[in-house]
N, C-alpha and C positions, 0 to 999 in steps of 0.2 A: 322322698328318698326311700329306696329299698334297703331294708335293714335285716341282718341275721341276728336276732335277739338272743340266740343260744347256740353256741358251737363249742367244740372241744379241740382247739388247735394243738394243744399239747399232745393229745392222742394221735392226731394226724402226723405230727412230727415224730413221735415215738414209733409210728408204723412206717417211717421212712420217706414220707412226703416232704418235699422242699417247700417250706412255708412261704418263701418269697414268691414261688410260683402259685401256691394256693391263694394267697392274698391278691396276687396280680390277676388271677382268673376271676376272683370275686369282683374286683374293681371294674374289670372289663365288662362284667355282666350287669354292672350298675349298682352293686351293693356298696353303700356308702359308709356303713358302720357295722362292726361285728363285735359281739361280746363273747369272749372265751371264758368258759365256766370252770370253776375250781370244784373238785370232788373230794380232795383230801387236803387238810391244812399242811400236812408234811410236804405237799407239792405246790403250795401256794406261791412260793418264790419263783418257781419255774413258770407258772401261769402268768404271773405279773410281769416277768421278764419278757414274755412273748408280747404282751400288750405294750410294753415300753418300746419295742422294736418298730411298731407301726402306728402312725398317727390316727388311723381309723379303726384300731382295735383297742377294746377295753376289756376289763377283767372283773370277776367276782371272787369272793373268798367264802368257802364253805365246806361242809362235809356231807357227801351223799349218804342217804340212809343205808346203803349197802355197807358203808364204812363205820357205822355208828358204834359197833362193838369195840373197834380199835382206836377210832379218832373222834367219836361223838363228844360233843361239848356239853358240859353241865351248866355253863354260864356264858354270858356274851363277851367277856372281857377280851379274849384273844381275837375274836372276830372284829371287835371294835378297833383294836390296835392295828390289825392288818389293813382294815378299811381306810385308814388314814392316808394310804398311798393315793396320789392324785389320779391314777388310772384305774383304781378299784371303784366300781360304780354300783355294786349290788352285793347282796348277802345270799349265799347258797352255791350249789343247789343243796337243798335240804328237803325234808318231808318224810313220807312213809311209802315203803314198798313191801306189801304183803304177798306179792306174787312169788318172788324169789325167797323172801325171808332170810336174806344173807346175814342180817343182824337181829338181835333181840328186839322185839317190838317195843318194849319199854324203853330201851336205849334209843331207839329211833325217835320216839315221842319226846323224850327229854332233850335230845339234841335239837329237834325241830323247835321246841319252845325256846331254847337258848338262842337260836338263829332269829326267831321272832323278836326277842328282846333286843338283840343287836340292831335289827332293821328298824324297830321302833325308836330306839335312841338315836340312831344315825340319820333317820329319814331316808334311808336307801331302800330300794325295792328288794323284797324277799323273793327268791326264785324257788318255787315249790315243785317237787316231784311227787306225784301221787299215782300209785298203781295198785289196783285191787284193794284200795283203802279209802274209798270215797266217804263213807260214813265217819270214819275216824278222822280223816282230814278235815271234813266240814266241822266236826265237833271241836277240834283244836283251833281252827281258824275263827270260829264264832266265839269261843271262849276267850281267845287272846284279843280279838277285836273289842270285846267288852272291857278289856283293861286299858285300852288306848289304841288309837288308829295306827296303822303302819301300811306302807305301800307294798305292792307285790304282784306276782303273776303266777298262774299255773302253767308250767311249761309242758311242751309236747302233750297237749291235752288229748286224752282218749276216753275220758269218763262220760258219764251220762249227763242229762240236762240239769239235774239238781245241783251237782257240784258247780257247773257253770253259773247257775243262778245265784248260788250262795257267794261264789267268788265275786261276781259283779256287784252284789248287794253290799259287800264290805269294801268296795272300791278297787278290787283287783282287776287285772287284765287276764286274758286267756290267749295263750300262744299256741299256734297250730303248726305242726311239723309235716313232713312228707307223707305220713300215714294217710292224710286226707286224699292223696292221689291214688291209693290202692283200691283195687276192684272191690275188695271185701269191706270197705269202710263206709257203707251206706249210713249206718247209725251215726257215725261221727259227722258225716256231711250234714245230716239232719240237724244236729246240734249247732254246727258251725253256721248254718243258715239263719239261726235265731239269735246268736250272740249279738248284742248291740255293737254297731260298727266302731263306736268310740272306745270299745274294750278289747279289740282284736289286735294281736301281733302275729308275726310269722317268724319261723326259725327253721334251722336244719337239724339240730342235735347231732351234727356231723361229729364223727365219721359214721354214725348209725342212721338207719332208716332213709336211705337215699330215695327220693321220689321218682315216680315214673316220669321220664323214660330212662332213668339211671339205676333202676333197681338191680341189686347184685354187685354194684360198685361201692367203693368207699364214698360216702357222702362228703360234701364240702360246701362252704358258704355260697359259692356261685350257684348252686342248685336251688337256692331259695326262690329263684325266679319261677320255678315250676310249681312250687307250693303256693306262691302268691297268685299265679294264674288260675290254679284250680280253685282256690278259695273264692276268687272273684267270680268264676263261672258258677260255683255253687250259690253265690249270693245274687247272681244275675246283674252284675255291674261290670263296667270296664276295668281291666287290670290296672290301668293308670290311676283310677280313683281309689282302688283298694290299696295300691302302693302308697299313694299320698296319705290315706287315712292311717294305715299302720305305721308309716314313718312318723306322722304327727303324734300318734299314741306313744311310740317309742320314746321320743324326746320329752314328752310330758311325764312319762314314768321315770326314765333314766335321766334325771335332771343334772347329774354330774357329767354327762357326756357332752363334749363340746359340739355345738351345732355348727354346720357348715356356714361359711360366709355367704351372705345373701347375693 
């Protein structure tokens, strides 16, 4: 099954798109499951409500590193409480973003660790954002893994091979977005070619980063088909096999997501 493991349907709705039409286009494109990602706990109710509207859409709860100054978590309790909802299947997105530095780096790190604690206690996957912070992300992940295992993924992966290696070593998955289709993404494609197949996922990160041939448009879950096709090409395998593998990986990681009837 083709799956969009990371999208922001609330952003698309806020920008005026009809979500019934967005989800309908995804279904017609063969996308069987979508995870809409929370970036502020103050908006978690809205994100969860979108998941409640569609049987094939699920949600996460978390605080993006950009929001760490205003909504960063010092402990896991609020995340754990929100994750009790049956359609909440992951914790995040969280992590570190030193490219924009929209929030204090210490606040980002503290909130990141609080999300790890929630994911560890819940057994739900941690959705990690990492930009221009490879070394610091690896240090936190390795330190926290030493305290006890937790599932997770690096979303919209754009980093170097070392972060991919460390992520896989601690049992994480690596999710590839539409950047892999860009002409300038040779370095990313080289990393994607070497990631173990049983650790790969695909996503849109919509409404951002629309893949070729939709660059310049608002991204949406239906466009994950192009990312999957490009990843398959990079790895020298049929698209159908890549879709099967990433779908199986998704259901292995997101164990709370209802599997389709056989």
